[in-house]
Structure formats: C-alpha cells, structure tokens
C-alpha positions in Angstrom: 24.6 -16.7 1.5 24.9 -17.6 5.2 25.3 -16.0 8.6 29.0 -16.4 9.4 29.3 -14.4 12.6 27.2 -12.8 15.3 28.7 -10.2 17.7 26.8 -8.6 20.6 27.8 -5.6 22.6 26.1 -4.9 26.0 22.9 -6.3 27.2 22.2 -9.9 28.4 24.5 -11.5 25.8 27.2 -8.8 26.1 30.5 -10.0 24.6 29.0 -12.9 22.7 31.0 -13.7 19.5 29.5 -16.7 17.7 30.9 -18.3 14.5 28.5 -20.3 12.3 28.8 -22.4 9.3 26.8 -22.9 6.1 25.2 -26.2 7.1 23.2 -27.2 10.1 23.9 -25.0 13.2 22.3 -26.0 16.5 22.1 -23.7 19.5 21.8 -25.6 22.8 21.7 -24.7 26.5 19.5 -24.9 29.6 16.4 -22.8 29.8 17.2 -19.1 30.4 20.6 -19.2 28.8 19.6 -16.9 25.8 18.8 -19.3 22.9 15.6 -17.5 22.0 17.2 -14.1 22.8 20.0 -14.8 20.3 17.5 -15.6 17.5 15.4 -12.6 18.3 18.5 -10.4 18.2 19.4 -11.8 14.8 15.9 -11.1 13.6 16.1 -7.5 14.9 19.5 -6.9 13.4 18.5 -8.1 9.9 15.0 -6.5 10.0 13.1 -9.7 9.4 9.3 -9.3 9.9 7.4 -11.9 11.9 5.1 -14.4 10.2 2.1 -13.6 12.4 0.7 -10.2 13.2 0.6 -10.4 17.0 4.3 -11.5 17.3 5.9 -8.5 15.6 5.7 -6.2 18.6 6.6 -9.0 21.0 9.7 -10.0 19.1 11.0 -6.4 18.9 10.3 -5.8 22.6 12.2 -9.0 23.4 15.2 -8.0 21.3 15.3 -4.5 22.8 15.0 -5.8 26.4 18.0 -8.1 26.0 20.1 -5.6 24.0 19.6 -2.6 26.1 21.7 0.3 24.8 24.0 -2.1 23.0 24.5 -3.1 19.4 24.4 -6.3 17.4 26.5 -7.0 14.3 25.8 -9.9 11.9 28.3 -10.8 9.2 27.0 -12.5 6.1 29.1 -14.4 3.5 28.0 -15.3 0.0 31.1 -17.3 -1.0 32.9 -14.2 -2.3 32.0 -11.2 -0.4 31.2 -10.4 3.3 28.4 -8.1 4.2 28.3 -6.5 7.6 24.9 -5.6 9.1 24.6 -3.8 12.4 21.8 -2.3 14.5 21.4 -0.6 17.8 18.2 0.1 19.8 18.2 3.7 18.3 18.3 2.6 14.7 15.0 2.6 12.8 16.4 0.1 10.3 19.5 -2.1 9.8 22.7 -0.5 8.6 24.5 -2.7 6.1 27.6 -2.4 3.8 25.6 -3.9 0.9 22.1 -5.3 0.0 21.5 -8.7 1.4 18.9 -11.5 1.3 17.0 -11.8 4.6 16.7 -15.2 6.2 13.4 -17.0 7.0 12.9 -16.9 10.8 10.2 -18.8 12.8 9.8 -18.4 16.5 8.3 -21.2 18.6 5.0 -19.4 18.8 4.9 -18.7 15.1 5.2 -22.4 14.3 2.3 -23.1 16.5 0.0 -20.3 15.3 1.1 -19.3 11.8 -1.4 -21.7 10.2 -4.3 -20.1 12.0 -4.0 -16.7 10.4 -4.8 -16.0 6.7 -1.9 -13.6 6.5 0.4 -16.1 8.2 -0.5 -18.9 5.8 0.0 -16.6 2.8 3.4 -15.5 4.1 4.3 -19.1 4.4 3.6 -19.7 0.7 5.1 -16.3 -0.3 8.4 -17.5 1.2 8.7 -19.8 -1.9 7.6 -17.2 -4.5 10.3 -15.5 -6.6 9.1 -11.9 -6.8 10.1 -9.6 -9.6 12.5 -7.1 -7.8 10.4 -4.0 -8.9 6.9 -5.5 -8.8 5.9 -4.1 -5.4 7.3 -0.6 -6.2 5.5 -0.7 -9.6 2.3 -1.6 -7.9 2.7 1.2 -5.3 3.3 3.7 -8.1 0.4 2.5 -10.1 -1.9 2.7 -7.1 -0.7 6.3 -6.4 -1.3 7.2 -10.1 -4.7 5.6 -10.1 -5.8 7.5 -6.9 -4.5 10.8 -8.3 -6.4 10.3 -11.6 -9.5 9.4 -9.6 -9.3 12.6 -7.6 -8.9 14.6 -10.8 -11.9 12.7 -12.4 -14.1 13.5 -9.3 -13.2 17.2 -9.5 -13.9 17.3 -13.3 -17.2 15.5 -12.9 -18.4 17.9 -10.3 -17.4 20.9 -12.5 -19.0 19.3 -15.6 -22.2 18.6 -13.6 -22.4 22.2 -12.5 -21.9 23.5 -16.0 -24.5 21.0 -17.5 -26.9 22.1 -14.8 -26.5 25.7 -15.8 -26.9 24.8 -19.5 -30.3 23.3 -18.8 -31.7 26.8 -18.8 -30.3 27.7 -22.3 -33.3 26.5 -24.4 -35.7 28.6 -22.2 -33.4 31.6 -22.4 -33.3 31.3 -26.2 -37.1 31.3 -26.4 -37.3 34.3 -24.1 -34.8 36.2 -26.2 -36.7 35.4 -29.4 -39.8 36.9 -27.8 -37.9 40.0 -26.6 -36.4 40.5 -30.1 -39.9 40.7 -31.5 -40.7 43.3 -28.9 -37.4 45.2 -29.7 -38.4 45.2 -33.4 -41.7 46.7 -32.5 -40.0 49.4 -30.4 -37.6 50.2 -33.3 -40.5 50.8 -35.7 -41.8 53.7 -33.7 -39.4 56.3 -35.1 -36.1 56.8 -37.0 -34.4 58.2 -33.8 -35.7 55.3 -31.8 -34.5 52.8 -34.4 -31.0 54.3 -34.4 -30.8 54.2 -30.7 -32.1 50.6 -30.6 -29.4 49.5 -33.1 -26.8 51.3 -31.0 -28.1 49.5 -27.9 -27.9 46.1 -29.7 -24.3 46.8 -30.6 -23.6 47.7 -27.0 -25.3 44.5 -25.8 -23.2 42.4 -28.2 -20.1 44.1 -27.0 -21.0 43.6 -23.3 -21.7 39.9 -24.1 -18.3 39.5 -25.7 -16.5 41.3 -22.8 -18.5 39.1 -20.3 -17.5 35.9 -22.1 -13.8 37.0 -22.3 -13.9 37.9 -18.5 -15.3 34.5 -17.6 -12.6 32.7 -19.6 -9.8 34.9 -18.1 -11.2 34.3 -14.6 -11.2 30.5 -15.0 -7.6 30.7 -16.3 -6.6 33.0 -13.4 -8.0 30.5 -10.8 -6.2 27.6 -12.5 -2.9 29.5 -12.4 -3.5 30.3 -8.7 -3.9 26.6 -7.9 -0.8 25.9 -10.0 1.2 28.4 -8.0 0.1 26.8 -4.7 1.3 23.4 -6.0 4.7 24.9 -6.9 4.9 26.6 -3.5 4.2 23.3 -1.8 6.9 21.6 -3.9 9.4 24.2 -2.7 8.3 23.9 0.9 8.9 20.1 0.7 12.4 20.5 -0.6 14.6 17.8 1.0 17.2 20.5 1.9 14.6 22.1 4.1 13.6 18.8 5.8 16.9 17.0 6.2 20.2 18.5 7.5 23.2 16.4 6.5 26.8 17.1 7.5 28.6 17.1 4.1 32.0 16.6 5.8 30.9 13.1 6.9 30.0 12.1 3.3 31.7 14.2 0.6 29.8 12.5 -2.2 26.6 14.1 -0.8 27.8 17.6 -1.6 27.1 17.5 -5.4 23.6 16.0 -4.7 22.8 18.8 -2.2 23.9 21.4 -4.8 21.7 19.8 -7.4 18.7 19.8 -5.0 19.4 23.5 -4.3 19.5 24.2 -8.0 16.1 22.5 -8.6 14.7 24.5 -5.7 16.0 27.8 -7.2 14.5 26.9 -10.6 11.2 26.2 -8.9 11.4 29.5 -7.1 12.0 31.2 -10.5 9.1 29.3 -12.0 6.9 30.4 -9.1 7.8 34.0 -9.6 6.9 33.6 -13.3 3.6 32.0 -12.5 2.8 34.7 -10.0 3.6 37.3 -12.6 1.2 35.5 -15.0 -1.4 35.5 -12.3 -1.1 39.3 -11.8 -1.3 39.9 -15.6 -4.4 37.8 -15.8 -5.9 39.7 -12.8 -5.0 43.0 -14.6 -6.7 41.8 -17.8 -9.8 40.7 -15.8 -9.9 44.2 -14.1 -9.5 45.9 -17.5 -12.4 43.8 -18.9 -14.5 44.7 -15.8 -13.8 48.4 -16.4 -14.7 48.1 -20.0 -17.9 46.3 -19.2 -18.8 49.0 -16.6 -18.3 51.7 -19.2 -20.4 49.9 -21.8 -23.1 49.2 -19.3 -23.2 52.9 -18.3 -23.4 53.9 -22.0 -26.2 51.4 -22.5 -28.0 52.7 -19.4 -27.9 56.2 -20.9 -29.2 55.0 -24.2 -32.1 53.1 -22.6 -33.1 56.2 -20.6 -33.2 58.1 -23.9 -35.3 55.4 -25.5 -37.6 55.4 -22.5 -38.0 59.1 -22.9 -39.2 58.6 -26.5 -41.5 55.6 -25.7 -42.5 54.5 -22.2 -41.5 50.8 -21.5 -39.1 50.6 -24.3 -36.0 50.9 -22.1 -37.1 48.0 -19.9 -37.6 45.8 -23.0 -34.2 46.7 -24.3 -32.5 46.2 -20.9 -34.0 42.7 -20.5 -33.0 41.8 -24.0 -29.4 42.9 -23.3 -29.3 40.8 -20.1 -30.6 37.8 -22.0 -28.0 38.1 -24.7 -25.2 38.4 -22.2 -26.4 35.3 -20.2 -26.8 33.3 -23.4 -23.4 34.3 -24.8 -21.8 33.2 -21.5 -23.6 29.8 -21.5 -22.7 29.2 -25.2 -19.1 29.9 -24.3 -19.5 27.4 -21.4 -20.6 24.8 -24.0 -17.3 25.0 -25.8 -15.4 24.9 -22.5 -17.6 21.9 -21.4 -16.6 20.0 -24.5 -12.9 20.5 -23.7 -13.5 19.4 -20.1 -15.2 16.2 -21.3 -12.1 15.4 -23.5 -9.9 15.8 -20.5 -12.2 13.6 -18.4 -12.1 10.9 -21.1 -8.3 11.1 -21.2 -8.1 10.8 -17.4 -10.5 7.9 -17.3 -8.5 6.1 -19.9 -5.3 6.7 -17.9 -7.0 5.3 -14.8 -8.2 2.3 -16.7 -4.6 1.6 -17.9 -3.3 1.9 -14.3 -6.1 -0.5 -13.1 -5.3 -3.0 -15.9 -1.6 -2.9 -14.9 -2.5 -3.4 -11.2 -4.7 -6.4 -12.1 -1.9 -7.9 -14.2 0.6 -7.6 -11.4 -1.8 -9.2 -8.9 -2.8 -12.0 -11.4 0.9 -12.8 -11.9 1.4 -12.8 -8.2 -1.4 -15.3 -7.8 0.0 -17.5 -10.6 3.4 -17.5 -8.9 1.8 -18.5 -5.6 -0.1 -21.3 -7.3 3.1 -22.6 -8.8 4.8 -22.4 -5.3 1.8 -24.3 -3.8 2.0 -26.9 -6.6 5.7 -27.5 -5.9 5.1 -27.7 -2.1 2.3 -30.2 -2.7 4.7 -32.4 -4.6 7.0 -32.4 -1.5 4.5 -32.9 1.3 1.5 -34.7 -0.2 -0.5 -36.8 0.4 -0.3 -36.1 4.2 -0.4 -32.3 3.7 -2.2 -30.4 1.0 -2.1 -26.7 0.1 -4.7 -24.8 -2.0 -5.3 -21.2 -3.0 -8.4 -19.1 -3.6 -7.8 -16.0 -5.6 -8.8 -12.8 -3.7 -10.2 -15.0 -0.9 -9.4 -12.6 2.0 -12.4 -10.3 1.1 -12.8 -9.1 4.7 -10.2 -6.4 4.1 -12.4 -5.0 1.3 -15.5 -5.4 3.5 -13.9 -3.3 6.2 -12.9 -0.6 3.7 -16.5 -0.4 2.4 -17.8 -0.2 5.9 -15.5 2.6 6.7 -16.6 4.4 3.5 -20.3 4.0 4.4 -19.8 5.1 8.0 -21.9 8.2 8.7 -24.2 7.6 5.7 -27.2 6.7 7.8 -27.4 3.3 6.0 -27.3 -0.1 7.7 -24.1 -1.1 6.1 -22.6 -4.1 8.0 -24.3 -6.8 6.0 -24.2 -4.8 2.8 -20.5 -4.3 3.0 -19.9 -8.0 3.5 -22.1 -9.0 0.5 -20.5 -6.3 -1.7 -17.0 -7.4 -0.8 -17.8 -11.1 -1.3 -19.5 -10.7 -4.7 -18.0 -7.6 -6.4 -14.3 -6.7 -7.0 -13.1 -3.2 -6.0 -12.9 -2.3 -9.7 -16.4 -3.6 -10.5 -17.7 -1.5 -7.6 -16.0 1.6 -9.1 -17.6 0.9 -12.5 -21.0 0.4 -10.7 -20.7 3.8 -9.1 -19.5 5.5 -12.3 -22.5 4.0 -14.3 -24.9 4.1 -11.3 -25.6 0.4 -11.9 -28.4 -0.2 -9.3 -29.2 -3.6 -10.8 -25.7 -4.9 -10.1 -25.9 -3.8 -6.4 -29.3 -5.4 -6.0 -28.1 -8.7 -7.6 -25.0 -8.8 -5.5 -26.5 -8.0 -2.1 -30.2 -8.9 -2.4 -31.2 -5.5 -1.1 -34.0 -3.4 -2.5 -33.5 -1.0 -5.4 -34.2 1.9 -3.2 -31.4 1.0 -0.7 -29.0 0.2 -3.6 -29.8 3.7 -5.0 -29.0 5.3 -1.7 -25.7 3.4 -1.4 -24.6 4.4 -4.9 -25.7 8.0 -4.2 -23.5 8.1 -1.1 -20.5 6.4 -2.9 -20.8 8.9 -5.7 -20.0 11.7 -3.2 -16.7 10.2 -1.9 -13.3 9.6 -3.4 -13.3 6.0 -4.7 -9.5 6.0 -5.4 -8.5 4.1 -2.3 -11.5 1.7 -2.4 -11.0 0.7 -6.1 -7.3 -0.1 -5.5 -7.9 -2.2 -2.4 -5.7 -5.3 -2.6 -7.9 -8.4 -1.7 -5.2 -10.9 -0.8 -5.4 -14.6 -1.9 -6.5 -17.2 0.7 -4.3 -20.1 1.4 -5.8 -23.3 2.9 -3.7 -26.0 4.6 -5.1 -29.5 5.3 -3.7 -32.6 7.1 -4.6 -36.2 6.3 -5.9 -37.5 9.7 -7.6 -41.0 9.9 -8.5 -41.0 6.2 -9.9 -37.5 6.2 -8.4 -34.2 5.4 -8.8 -31.7 8.2 -8.4 -27.9 7.9 -5.5 -26.5 9.9 -8.1 -24.6 12.1 -9.4 -28.0 13.3 -6.1 -29.4 14.3 -4.4 -29.7 17.7 -1.2 -27.6 18.3 1.0 -30.7 17.7 -0.8 -31.4 14.4 -0.5 -27.8 13.3 3.3 -28.1 13.9 3.5 -31.2 11.8 1.9 -29.3 9.0 3.9 -26.1 9.3 7.4 -27.5 10.0 7.8 -29.5 6.7 6.8 -26.4 4.8 9.2 -24.2 6.7 12.1 -26.7 6.1 11.3 -26.8 2.4 13.1 -23.5 2.0 16.0 -25.3 0.3 18.1 -22.3 -0.8 17.4 -19.8 2.0 19.0 -19.1 5.3 16.5 -20.7 7.8 16.3 -20.0 11.5 13.9 -21.8 13.7 13.5 -21.5 17.5 12.8 -24.8 19.3 10.8 -26.6 16.6 10.4 -29.8 18.7 7.8 -28.4 21.2 4.4 -30.0 20.7 5.8 -32.7 18.4 6.9 -36.2 19.3 10.3 -37.9 18.8 8.9 -40.2 16.1 8.1 -37.1 13.9 11.5 -35.6 14.7 13.4 -38.7 13.7 11.1 -39.8 10.8 10.2 -36.4 9.2 12.2 -33.5 10.6 15.6 -35.1 10.4 14.9 -36.6 7.0 14.1 -33.1 5.6 17.1 -31.6 7.2 19.4 -34.2 5.8 17.7 -33.9 2.4 18.7 -30.2 2.2 22.4 -31.1 2.2 24.3 -27.9 1.5 21.3 -26.1 0.1 21.1 -23.2 2.5 22.0 -22.6 6.1 19.9 -23.8 9.0 20.1 -22.4 12.5 18.0 -24.3 15.1 17.7 -23.8 18.8 16.6 -26.9 20.6 16.4 -29.1 23.8 16.1 -32.3 21.7 19.4 -34.2 21.2 18.0 -36.0 18.1 18.2 -32.8 16.2 22.0 -32.1 16.4 23.0 -35.8 16.5 20.7 -37.4 13.9 20.8 -34.2 11.8 24.7 -34.4 11.8 25.1 -30.7 12.8 28.2 -28.9 11.4 28.3 -26.6 14.3 26.9 -26.7 17.9 26.9 -23.6 20.1 26.5 -24.3 23.8 25.1 -21.3 25.8 25.2 -20.8 29.5 24.1 -18.2 32.1 25.0 -17.0 35.5 21.5 -15.6 36.0 22.5 -12.0 35.1 23.8 -12.6 31.6 24.2 -15.3 29.0 27.4 -16.4 27.3 29.0 -18.9 25.0 30.4 -21.9 26.9 31.7 -23.8 23.9 31.2 -24.1 20.2 32.5 -26.6 17.6 31.7 -29.6 15.5 29.4 -32.4 16.6 32.2 -34.8 17.6 34.5 -32.5 19.6 34.7 -33.5 23.2 33.2 -30.3 24.7 30.2 -30.6 22.4 29.7 -34.3 23.1 29.9 -33.5 26.8 27.4 -30.6 26.4 24.9 -32.7 24.5 25.1 -35.6 26.9 24.8 -33.3 30.0 22.3 -30.6 28.8 20.2 -32.7 26.4 20.5 -36.3 27.6 20.5 -35.6 31.4 24.1 -36.7 31.8 26.1 -39.8 31.0 24.5 -41.9 33.7 21.0 -41.2 32.5 22.0 -41.8 28.9 23.6 -45.2 29.9 20.6 -46.2 31.8 18.3 -45.5 28.8 20.8 -47.4 26.5 20.6 -50.4 28.8 16.8 -50.2 28.8 16.6 -49.9 25.0 19.1 -52.8 24.7 16.9 -55.0 26.8 13.9 -54.0 24.7 15.7 -55.0 21.5 16.7 -58.4 22.9 
C-alpha cells in the first residue's frame, strides 16, 4: 500500500494536488515553501500519532494552522483497490472509505529526540512488531473485567467482615441463653398454670425468631432487587438512541439498527417494570412479616405480664430469654448466608485470577514479539548499534500510581512507592494486600514492620483494581559503538543520536515511511555511506517520502518522483513534479539544492583537481 495522491483545499497549500509513486519520493524546495507542512498535513489526515509525547500537540497545531478551515484528502493504493481518506479541522478522526494501514512518520524533531524518551524508544521497536489484531481490545476487556470483579470482591469482603464481626458474639449469647433456660425451667416448676404459660411463651419466642429470620432474608433480597433496578434504569438512560441523534434519511441501513436498539430499550423497560413489581411484592412481604411479629410480640407481652402476676421477676426472665432466642436465630441464619457469600467470593476471586493470568499472557507475548523485533534489528544494524529490552522496565508509571493511591494516607510514601514499584509487580502487590503479607513489604522496601502494616491497612481500604492491572511497559535501550565503547543514547550528541535512530527508522522495509529532513545534524559521509545504502537496499519494499535540502538523497537514492514546492510568501504551491531525470527536476535540484549550475560547476572543478 502506498500514498498515491494528496489533495489540499484552502489554507497555506490551497489547491495542491500532488501525485506520488510507490518507491522513493523526495519533496524539495527552499525554506518556507511548505515541505514540513505537507508532511504534517498527511500525518493529520491519516491520524498518525507522534513518536514522542511532547510533539503530538505541536504537530496537530501545525497542521491546523496551515489547513485553516480547509480539508485534506489522501488517496492510498494497494495494487488493487483505492482508499480515500479525508479530514477537515472539525473532524475528530479521519474519514475513510475502507480500513487502511497507517504510515510510519518521523518529523525532524522526533529523529533528534525519540531516543531520549522511554516511550519513544519503545514505539520505535513496536513499529516492527506484528500485533495480533484483537490483542489490544482483548487486553482492555480483560482489564475492565478484572476491575469489575475486584470491586465486587471488595464489597463482598466488607459484607463478610461485618457478618463475621457480628457472629463473634454468638458463643457468648449461647452461654447466656443456656443460663436463662435454667432460670425459665425454675420459673415453670412453680405451678401448673405458670408452666402452661411458659410453654406458650416459648412457642411464641420460637415463632418470633422464625419471623425475624424470614424478615431479615426478605430485607436482604429486597435491597438487592432495588440495586438491580437501579442498574437496569441506568442501562435504559444510557441507550444510544437517547444519546445520539442520526438522520436515517442520510443512511437507510441505519434504520433497522435504530429499531433494534429501540426494541432492546423497550424490553429493558418491561424488565424494569417487572423488577419494580418484584420489589413491591418483597416490600409487602416484609411489611406482613413485621405486622405478624408485632402481633406475636404483643401476645408475648401479655403472657409475660400474666406470668409476672403469678411470680415476680418471671416475666423479665422470660422476656430476656425470648430476645436471646431471636438474636441467636438471626445470627445462625447469617451463618448460612455467610457460607453462600464466601462461595460467591471464591468464584469472583477465581474469575479475577483467570483475567489476570490472561492479561499476563498477552503482555508476555508482547514482550517476546518485541524481543524478536529487537533481535532482527540487531542483525541489521550491529555491531555499530545495539538494541536491548528489559521486561517491565518502565516501573515509574507503577510508582506514580502507588503514590497517587497513598496520597492522603498520612504516610511518607515517595520512597516507599518507588521501592514497591521496582521490586513488586502490580499483581504481587494485590496478593500482598489480600493476604496482608507484611514480610513481603518489609523485604521489598526495607521499611519497618509497623510502617508496612500501616501501608497494607491503607491499601486494604481502597479499590486495588486499577493498581493491580497497571501496565508496566518494557524498557528499550539503544547503544552506539563510539571509539571502542558502547554509549547509551542518552550520552550521545544530537548527530550521534540521529545516526542511531535513522537506520532503525529506515529498516521499516514493508511500510509506508515518511521522514521530514533526515539530513539535519548528520554529515554527508553518513548520508552517502549509510542512509543511501539503506534506501537502495529497500528496493520496492514500501514507499518512502522524504523532505530534504540535501541533493545526495534524491540523486544518489535514485528517486522515482521529485516534487518541487515554491512559495510567494502567502501560500505554498507545487512548482514541478516528475522523475529524477526530467529537465524541470534537474533544474530544480541544481538551483535549489546545489546553489545553481555555476556553484555546482565550481565544486566539480574543485573536486576534479583534488582527484588529480
């Protein structure tokens, strides 16, 4: 696939209509004629991200400033089909007639600085990685699932903790009940009438306990149904029909889809009505249980008064026994409910583990693909240049996420966050929080057990979903052989960095490659000996578009097409375009790039004298 045509309407390059070929295309012209503007407009039209973080905004602003209220259209050709891509300043994204492969684009600044940023170096390598088409989408879905499961796990853990806290009183209550039952038996021995009334009170107490347990269960179910109804209501409110208004006359095929969305919305509304009906039925059942309990308690109160009249103090004993039986019955019911909740918790934890395993697998495969790409690149550029990878080496991202999580905790977290991120993976930190592994935190950070305990206590109160799925990117290192020693790219001069980056950029053999003024900061010896050699080695493997002031690039690189741009100060335009040996192109190269025929002849005479 290659860029066949670029058309620009309005702005600085208004009316430009540039034809390109599949081989080497060179854009030439004096400074200020729009060479860089043309490249930035192509980048904008095709939606190509920059290779360094600080140039994204600058590139877009440049494109918009020269486009104004106009529009750019790029035509791509894959040998069989043409794809039209167009974009105006108002378009949030490119509009295209079919999916297309984006070119690799490097601005002059990016070539100079891409090696200095971890993200830039990684993108440089990623340009050679063949990604599975669905890998990124799968990873996003898995992360979303994992975070959802983690939220549910946190809610369940809090609920289970509350229930277990309540159950700690159960042994004490059972002992108290045993003591009151002895007292009840003593009361019952006093007389036959008292015995009868005591038995009746016990029956009432059991009935009240059963009604109380039933009411607690119904209340829990009612609250869950209420939450469910809110979720369904939110789903209805977020219906695409409510959020997006599409004119069906402009796209008839959308009509059936809008109808289907409306049908789904109606079904949800019917389901919501049914759920609300269930909620009201449960509320009625709860009210009925409450009424029944009130009647039983009133009857028990009357019986206790009668017992109290027969024997002073007996009513109090029997009332206390009734309260204990009701409380114990409710707690014993909670034990069953707690058991079910723990099963759900185990199931959710297992699902989260499966999601985390799948995320780890995707990231491991991505690292392996990057290693393979680095190995292939090393074969091309070694021994002068070497590329190495460290898995999950960009741990600062994780450190910043930990710092943000610990903010407001009252702990000195800066050093701790860095140590944790460097020595523990996001998943290992999640496991440490779940198991409250103080020793692991101490070993990893060198802090005291008391501080480690406070950190874990704080992390236990927050949602770990985002933290445990943090993607710690791999670290790419670039080195240049200089005077017998390998120097890291951060230690190199601007020109040396360019000599490292350019061969890697040009190694994109089967991709459309666009580079703006690659010759800056590098000498002619490197251009002739390395840059041209790589360009010629590519042959027909992918289109190259280069803007340049250096005549060696189009001439020695045997350019298929040369486009000469000019400017009248207010706008830029195409002066000529054609193959390397056409007269207008020869004249343009000799005039713009060589300084004119006289200057060229003078240098030729000088070089001839040197050779003699």
